[in-house]
C-alpha positions as CSV (number, residue, x, y, z in Angstrom):
1,M,0.0,0.0,0.0
2,S,1.2,3.5,-0.8
3,S,2.1,5.9,1.9
4,A,-0.5,8.5,3.0
5,S,1.8,11.3,1.8
6,D,2.0,10.3,-1.9
7,G,-1.8,10.4,-2.3
8,E,-2.0,7.1,-4.2
9,G,-4.6,4.7,-3.0
10,Q,-6.6,7.5,-1.3
11,L,-10.1,8.6,-2.2
12,P,-10.5,12.2,-3.4
13,E,-11.6,14.8,-0.9
14,G,-15.3,14.7,-0.4
15,S,-15.8,11.2,-1.9
16,I,-16.7,9.8,1.5
17,P,-19.9,11.2,3.0
18,G,-19.4,13.3,6.0
19,I,-22.6,12.4,7.8
20,E,-22.7,9.3,10.0
21,I,-25.9,7.6,11.1
22,E,-26.3,4.7,13.5
23,L,-28.3,2.0,11.8
24,L,-30.5,0.5,14.4
25,P,-31.4,-3.3,14.5
26,G,-34.5,-3.8,12.3
27,S,-33.8,-1.0,9.9
28,L,-35.0,-1.5,6.4
29,V,-33.3,-0.3,3.1
30,I,-35.3,0.0,-0.1
31,A,-34.2,1.3,-3.5
32,D,-35.5,2.1,-7.0
33,L,-39.2,2.0,-6.4
34,H,-39.8,4.5,-9.2
35,L,-43.2,5.5,-7.8
36,A,-45.4,7.5,-10.1
37,P,-45.8,11.2,-9.0
38,T,-49.5,11.2,-9.9
39,G,-50.1,7.7,-8.4
40,D,-50.7,4.3,-9.9
41,A,-51.6,0.9,-8.7
42,R,-48.4,0.7,-6.6
43,T,-49.2,3.9,-4.7
44,P,-51.9,2.3,-2.3
45,E,-49.6,-0.8,-2.0
46,F,-46.7,1.3,-0.8
47,V,-49.0,3.3,1.6
48,E,-50.4,0.0,3.0
49,W,-46.8,-1.4,3.4
50,C,-45.7,1.8,5.1
51,E,-48.7,1.7,7.5
52,A,-47.7,-1.9,8.5
53,L,-44.2,-0.8,9.6
54,G,-44.3,-1.2,13.4
55,G,-42.0,-0.5,16.3
56,D,-39.7,-3.3,15.2
57,V,-38.7,-1.1,12.2
58,P,-37.0,2.0,13.7
59,Q,-35.5,3.3,10.5
60,L,-36.3,3.3,6.8
61,V,-33.5,4.1,4.3
62,I,-34.6,5.0,0.8
63,M,-31.8,4.8,-1.7
64,G,-32.5,6.6,-4.9
65,D,-35.2,6.8,-7.4
66,F,-38.0,6.7,-4.9
67,F,-40.2,8.5,-7.4
68,D,-39.8,8.0,-11.1
69,T,-39.4,11.7,-11.4
70,W,-39.2,14.6,-9.0
71,V,-40.0,17.9,-10.7
72,G,-39.8,20.3,-7.8
73,A,-41.4,21.6,-4.6
74,K,-45.0,21.6,-6.1
75,Q,-44.9,17.9,-6.6
76,V,-45.8,17.4,-2.9
77,Q,-49.3,18.6,-3.9
78,L,-49.8,15.9,-6.6
79,P,-52.3,13.2,-5.4
80,G,-50.0,10.2,-5.7
81,T,-47.1,12.0,-4.2
82,R,-49.1,13.4,-1.4
83,E,-50.4,9.9,-0.4
84,V,-46.9,8.5,-0.3
85,L,-45.5,11.5,1.7
86,E,-48.3,11.4,4.2
87,A,-47.6,7.6,4.8
88,L,-44.0,8.4,5.4
89,A,-45.0,11.2,7.8
90,R,-47.2,8.9,9.7
91,F,-44.3,6.4,10.1
92,V,-42.1,9.2,11.4
93,G,-45.0,10.3,13.7
94,R,-45.0,6.7,15.2
95,G,-41.4,7.2,16.1
96,G,-39.6,5.9,13.0
97,S,-37.0,7.8,11.1
98,V,-36.6,8.0,7.3
99,H,-33.3,8.8,5.5
100,V,-33.4,9.4,1.8
101,I,-30.6,9.5,-0.7
102,P,-32.0,11.0,-3.9
103,G,-31.2,9.2,-7.1
104,N,-30.8,10.6,-10.6
105,R,-34.6,10.5,-11.1
106,D,-35.4,12.4,-7.9
107,A,-32.3,14.5,-7.5
108,L,-34.4,17.7,-7.2
109,M,-35.9,16.6,-3.9
110,D,-35.6,19.5,-1.5
111,A,-36.7,20.9,1.8
112,S,-40.4,20.6,0.7
113,F,-40.0,16.8,0.8
114,E,-38.4,17.0,4.3
115,R,-41.2,19.3,5.6
116,A,-43.9,17.0,4.2
117,T,-42.5,13.8,5.6
118,G,-40.2,14.5,8.5
119,A,-37.5,12.6,6.6
120,A,-33.9,13.6,6.3
121,L,-32.4,14.1,2.8
122,H,-28.8,13.1,2.2
123,P,-27.9,14.2,-1.3
124,E,-24.3,13.3,-0.7
125,G,-25.1,10.0,1.0
126,F,-24.1,9.0,4.5
127,L,-22.0,6.5,6.5
128,G,-24.1,4.0,8.3
129,R,-22.6,2.6,11.6
130,L,-23.6,-0.8,12.6
131,P,-24.1,-0.7,16.4
132,A,-23.1,-4.3,17.2
133,T,-19.7,-4.1,15.5
134,G,-19.1,-0.4,15.0
135,E,-18.4,-1.1,11.3
136,L,-19.2,1.6,8.8
137,A,-20.9,1.1,5.5
138,A,-21.2,3.9,2.8
139,F,-24.7,4.7,1.6
140,V,-24.2,6.7,-1.6
């Protein structure tokens, strides 16, 4: 391995997320749902699934392309989007936490999404710490 001073073998500055989150036992990770902003047959299925998340699921991590597209702050008013965001907000209201890493399809997610759901957006990803071992995993 190269020495730290020569820069070889090191990741570029900023390539490792700076935020660290403890991943609690029972946390779920989902990705690439591509939900329709105006709703479709999968919208009520997701809402029902979200409503079933109980106390044994303390965290939900959503990795990219949660919606097929995210066109901006006004999307929170679209019927399909609103139903999904309200389901996430109810999960947060029951004591869960939601961490979202936007993907290329929903990269425009902003504070309006956070306000509507109580979720935390992590556009640069985050480091997840496993409490049992202390190991870190990059979620990007």
